[in-house]
C-alpha positions, 0 to 999 in steps of 0.5 A: 737783265742787269742795270744799264744806262744807255744813250739813244741818238735819234736819227732825227737830230733831237737831243739824246735821251738817257734811259735807265733800265733796271731789274724789277722783282715783284715780291709776294707782298706786292702781289698780295697788295695788288690782289687786295686792291683788285678784291681778289682772293689768291691761294698761297701757291698763286702768290709766288706764281704771280710774283714770278709772272709779274717780274717776267712781264716787267722784264719784257717791257724793259726789253721793249724799252731798249728798242730804238724807235726814234726812226718810227713814226708815231701811230694810233691805229694800224688797220687803216679803218675809219669809224663807221658809226651811225648818227646818234639819235633816240629811237622812241619806239625802242625806249623802255619806260623808267617805271617798267625798268624799275618796277621789279627793283627791291630798292629805288631812289629818285628814279635810280636803282639802289644797290649795296656798296661793293667798294670799301673806300675807307681802306682803298683811299689810304692805299691809293 
């Protein structure tokens, strides 16, 4: 897909939108960065594989962006189903006492489980 600039004139009479669609190529370095942020270990052959797959995904999204949806009404749900949840209430006969929940924990503090830190915020804060 080559870079293109096109104008959509919605049937609704709204002002024209200018949409720029360009080719995005996801590089191996970007895949490595994404893997690091997601704490994933990738094999060398997977890096190039995922770079190609990410590029294909972005291409598909760009193709979808080219579709004129100006005459399609917005929707948030397509099944016609409504929420059929029950009323939220506390069933005291099914409550697990906090002392029972915490009694086998190796470490607790103020009624909470204490677990080892799994996110290294020093590195991720500078990237994000």
